[in-house]
N, C-alpha and C positions, 0 to 999 in steps of 0.2 A: 880751744882758745880762739878769741876773735881774730879774724883775718881780713885784710883789705881786699876788696873785690872791685876790679875795674868796671866802670860803668859801661853797659852795653848800648846797643842802638835800638831804635823803635821797633817793637815787635819781637825782640829776642826774649828768651826765658832763662832764668837762673838754673844752671845745671850742675849737679854734684860731680866732683872730680874723683870721688872715692876717698877711702880712709887716708887722712893726713894730707890731702890735697885741697886747696882752696877752691870753692865753686867758681864757675865762670858763666858769663852770659853767652848763650849759643842761639843760633837760628832754630826756631821751633820745628819739631818733626812734622813730616808731611801729613796732610789730612785734617789739620786742626782749624779752628776758627778763632780769630783774634778780634775781640770787640773793639770797635772804633768809637762808637757813641750810642747812647740811648737818649731819646728826647721825648718828653711828654707834651702832647698837643694841648694847648690852652683853648678853652671855650671861646668862640668868637674869632678864632684865627681864620683868615681868608686863604692864605697860601703858606704851606710848610716848606721852608727853604733849607734843605740839608746840603750845605756847601762845604767844599774842601775836605771831602771824605775819601775821594778816589785819588790815587797816586800811582807811581811806578812800583810801589812796594809789593803789591799783589796783582796777579793777573785776573783773579775772580773775586767778586764781592757778593755778599748775601744781604738783602734788605728784608727785614721782618716787619710787617705791619700788623699790629695787634689792637683789636677793639676800636678800629678807626670809625667814628660815627659822625654823620652830618647833622647839622641843625635843621636843614630842609629835608622834607620827606621825598622819596623817589628821585634820587640823583645818582649820577655816575661819577666815579673817581678817575682822575687823570694824572699822568706823570709826564713831566718834561725834564730835559737835562740842562745843566749849566756847563758852558764851555770853559776853557782853561783860564778865562778872565773872570769867571763867575756870572757871565751874562746868560740869561735864559735863552735856549734855542727854541724858537717858536715858528721857524720857517716850516713849510710843508714838506718835512723830511722824515716823518715817522711812518713806517710800514708795519702794520699790526695784523695779527691773526688771533682770534679768540674762539674757543669752543667750550661749551658748558652743558650742564644738565640741571633739571629742576625736579623736585618732588613737592607736590602740593597736597595738602590735607584733603583726603577723600578722593584723590585721583592718582593715576599712574604717573610715572616719571616720563620725561621727554627730553630730547637733546636739541641744542641750538648751536649755531655757528655764525660768525661774522668776520669780515675783513675790512681793512682800511689801507689805502695806498696814498701816500703823500699827505697824511694828516698833520695837524699842528701839535699833536700830543699823542701819547700812548694811552689808549683806553684800558683801564685796569679792571673794570667791572664786567667786561666781556659781553657776550651776546645775550640779549633778552632780559637782562636783569638790572635793577636799580636798588640801591641800598635804603633800608628803612631807618628812620631816625629815632626809634625807641631805644632808650638806654639799656633796656632789658634784652635786646636782640643780640648783643655781643658784637655789633658793628661788623666792619669788613676786616678779614684776616687773610694774610698772604705771605708767601715766601717767594722772593724774586732773586734770581741769580743774574748778575751783570758781568759780562765777559770782557776783560781787557779794556775798560773804558778810558784809561788815561793815554793809551796809545792813539796815534793819529790815524785811526782806521774807522770803519763803520762799527758802531757799538751795538751788540746784540744782548737781549735779555730774554728770559723765560721764567715762568713761575706758575704756581697754583694758588687758588683763592677760594674763599667761601663767605657767604653772608646770608642773612634772612631778608627777604624782600619786604617792601613797604606794606604789602597786604597782610603781613603777619602770619600767613599760613603757607608760604612758599619758601623752601630752602634751596639756594642756588650754589653750585660749586662748579669750578671749571679750571681751564688752562688759558693763559694769555702770554703771548710772546710778541716781541717787536724788534725792529732794526732801525737804528738812526742812519738814514741813507745819505750820510755826508762824512767825509774823512776829517773828523774833528776830535781833538782831545777833550774828554769830559771829566770834570772834577767833582760834580755834585748833581743833585736833582731837586725837583720841586713837586709837591702834591697839591692839587686843588680839586674841588667839586665842580661839576658843570654849572652849578649855581649855589649860592649860599655859602655858609661858613662851616668850620669844623666844630663839633661839640666836644669831642674827647678822642683819645687814642694814644698809641705809643709807636715810635719808629726806632728801630735798632739796625745798625749797620755793622757787619763783620767783614774783615779781610779773610779770605780763604787760603790757607797755607797748602801748597801743593807738595 
């Protein structure tokens, strides 16, 4: 028979109470991902502003970038954060470490690394590589974990990425991490290329249930 169910709060899931008992909304079990948003990047977009996605609800967030492709060939992808007011943080406060490797058609693989201290953004394409703009290359793909961004502390992130370089014969994959070296609450982020616009791609943000 139909039963009234009290509305839960954001992020809760409907849970069975067993035979003869009405279901209730409960906090999701640990280890799950709660999708907050997915956005499709329109061609010609200069900056992708993903704001108001971080809150006190979760301590960790996952950012998934899929088939993110530039209109300009041979460019690097960058990330900056939005503070609690939605203002972009562009001060020289990003400390980054990138390490990657490449495999080129007809040659052996090799490794690369780079660092940046006090930069104005987090470099997402890592060492030695820049993304090709061919729509058939599959763009830039990455999984980034952001740790406790809404807390008024230094925000850390780390992730892996892959893409095909502009020469069309080099595959690049690697690891990129950064720390925002200022005690600031962060509620969102922005993506942009070093030059030019976006051609296409998808951005998905998940809250990570502990």
